[in-house]
N, C-alpha and C positions, 0 to 999 in steps of 0.2 A: 810451364805453358809451352806447348809445341811451337816450333818456329815457322811452320807452314800450315796452311788451313786446308782442310779436306774439301771444302766446298768452293773456295775461291782460287786456290793454287793448283788444282787438278782440273784440266780441261776435259771433263767427262764426255762432252759432245764430240770429241775427236775419236772416240772408240771406233775401231775398224775391224769388224768381224772377219773380213777376208784375210786379215793378217794374224788372226788368232792361231796360236799353236796349242793344240789340245794337250800335249804332253807338258808343256810349260804351265798350262792352266792347273794341272794336277799339283805341281810344285807350289803354285801360287796359293791354292786352297790350303795346303799343309802349312805354308809359312804364315798364313793369316792366324792360324791357331796358336802357334808357338809365340808369335809376336804379342798377341793379345793376352798371353798368360803371364805378363810381367808382374802382376800384383803378388804372385807367389814368391818371386825372387826378392821383391821389395820387402816383404815381411821377414824373410830370412836375413837380408842385409841390415834391416833395422835392428835386429837382435845382435848381430855381429858387431855393428858400429853404434851401439845404443848410446854411447857417451860422446859421439861426434856429431853435433847438430849440423855443422856445415855439410858433411857428407850425406847425412840423412836428408837434408833439403835437396841436395843434388839428385839423390836416388829417387826421390818422389817426382822430380822433374823428368828423370829418365823414364820412370814408369808411364807418365802421361804421354811421352813421345813414342814409347814402344807400343802402348795400346792404340795410339793413332795409326801406327804402322799396320797393326792388325785390322783396324776398322777399314783402312784404305784398301788393303789387299782383300778383305772380306767383301767389301762393296764391289770391288772389281770382279771378284769371282761370281757374285750374284748377277752382275751385269752380263758377264760372258756366258754364264750358265744359270738361267732363271730357275732351274730346279734345285740349285744349291741354297741351303738355308744356313747362313753363317752362325746365327745365334744358337740354333739347335745343334749344329755340328760342334761348336765350341763347348756347349754344355756336355755333350758326350765325351769330348776330349778331357775336359777338366775333371769329370767324374772318374775317369779311368787312369789319369796320370797325375802324380803329385810328388813333391819332394819334402823331406823333413824340414820344417821351418822353426820348430820350437827348440832353438839352440841358444847357447850362451857364447860359443866361440866358433870360428870358421872350421869347416870340415877340412880345409886345406892346411890347417896347423897354425896359421897366423894370419893377420890382416894383410900382410904383404903377399902371402900365398893366395889369399882370396882375390886380391887385385890382379895378380898374375893370371888367375883363372878367368876373371872377368875380361881382361885384355885379350885372352885367347878367344873368348866368345865373340867379342866385338870385332876382332880381326876376321874371324870366320864369317860373321854376318855382313860386314862391310865389303869383303871380297865377293861374297855370294851374291849380294844384290847388285854389285857392279857387274858381275858375270851375267846375271839375269838380264840386266839392262842392256848389255851389249849383245845378248843372244836373241832378243825379241825385235820384231819389226812393228809390233803393235804399239802405236804412239802413247796410249794412256798408260799401259803397263810400263813402258819405258820411262815415262815421266815419274810415275810412282816410285819405281826402283831407284831412280836417280836421287829423289828426295831422301829415301830411306838410307841409301848408301852414304850420303853426306852426313846424316844424323849419326850413323854407326861409326864413321871415322872420328867424329867429334866425341862420341862416348868413349871410344878407345883412348883418346888423348886425356880425357878427364880421369879415367881409371888409372892410366899410366902415371899421371901427376899424383894421384892419391897413393899409388904404390911407392913412389919416390918420397912422398911425405912421411910414410911410415917406416921406410927402410932404416933410418937412423934410430928409430924407436924400437923396432922389432927386426934386427938385422937378419937377413936371409941370404945365404951364400948364392953365388951364381949357379953352382951345381944344383942346389935345391930348387931354385927358380926354374931351371931347365927341367928338372924332374916333374915339378907341378905342371908346367906348360905341356910337356909331352903327355902326362896323364890326362890333362883336360882335352887335348886333341883326340886322344883315343876314346874319350867318352862321347864323341860325336856318333859312335856306333851304339849308344844306349837307346833306351826305349822312346825317348821324347820324340825324335824325328820320325822314327818308324811308326809309332802309334799315331802321330799327327797325320802322316800320310794315309794310314789305314782309316782313321775316322773321316778324313776329308774325301776319300775316293772309293771306299768300299761300302756296300749296303750296311745299314745299322745292325742287321741280324747276322752279318758275316763274322765268323770267329776270327780273333786276332792271331795271326801267325807272324811272329816277330821277324823271323828269317826272310819270309816272303816279302813283308812290307819294307824291311830294311833294304833288300835288294832292289825292290821296285823304286824306292826313293833314290838310292845311290846311283843306280844306272842312269837316272835322269839328271840328278843334281850335279854329280861330279863331272859329267860330260859338258857342262856349261863353261867350265873354266878354260881360259886361254893363258898362255905363258905369262903375260903381263900381270894377270890377277894373282898368280902364284908367286911371282917375284915380289910384288908389293906386300902380300901377306907374309912371306918369309922375312922380309925386312922388318915388318912390324913386330913379329915374334922375336927376332933377334934383339930388338931394342928392349923388350920386356926382360929377356935373359941377361941383359947388360953387355951384349956384344954389338960391335959396329956392323951394320948391314952392308956397308960399302967394302969393296976390296975382294980379294980372292976367296976368303971364307964365305962371304955373302953370296958370291956367284955360285960357288959349289953347293951351298945349302939350298939355293933356289933350284939348281939343276936336280939335286937329289929329291926335293919336294915334288918337282914336276914329274920325275920318273916314278915316284911312289904313287902319285895321283893317277897316272896313266895305267899303272898296274891295278889300282883299285877300280877304275872304270871298267877295265876288262873283266875283272872278277865279278863285279856287280852285274854286268850285262850277261855274263855266263850263268849267273845264279837266278836271274829274273825270268 
């Protein structure tokens, strides 16, 4: 059961069109699609953790909350752009993007590796919605992103706890956890975000150009981040790897991540 209500906890009547950022709206539309697609990942994780009823119960709660995120962002997008049809756009997205779900084991090699991957995703989403919240002056979007960011931080903690539960059962070295985390970070350049941006913001008959859509998404999304968002995300990832985020190593890692992000923003802007 989601912890906030779409109708009673979001003050939709405060929507202020004069504070609407058209470029941020494009990201909002894309985010609505990826958030609402949670059932696919639930089916996959149900198979990976088929003998863990406690985790399966949690992941179904996670799905309900993720789908609410999608509904909230989709409803906002329709409010901001009456020509946007969330249901039809999601159908187009779901028909064009899928992941293998008929599996018996994690594609990350272990359940610990799977939870490392999920922690990376939740780190990304929690920092992203925090950055989006801090980038908009439109009060309704700010409120929605605040709720979503809080949910994603909590999801991260639950996945982290599950990773720690399985570590004594399926031991995974620090080096391997770092390898999985880096690999999952690199996968942010895969088709999901680019295709979502394409479906949400280009005409239905427009051909999908992955490079163009990826650059269009990245040039907008990565520019939202401020140093504090990167510092917090870096600290969360270090915990997953088994490293302490405080101290010299943590500060240097955050500086490096910020430097890499700035370079990525520059490249995506040049390519878009």
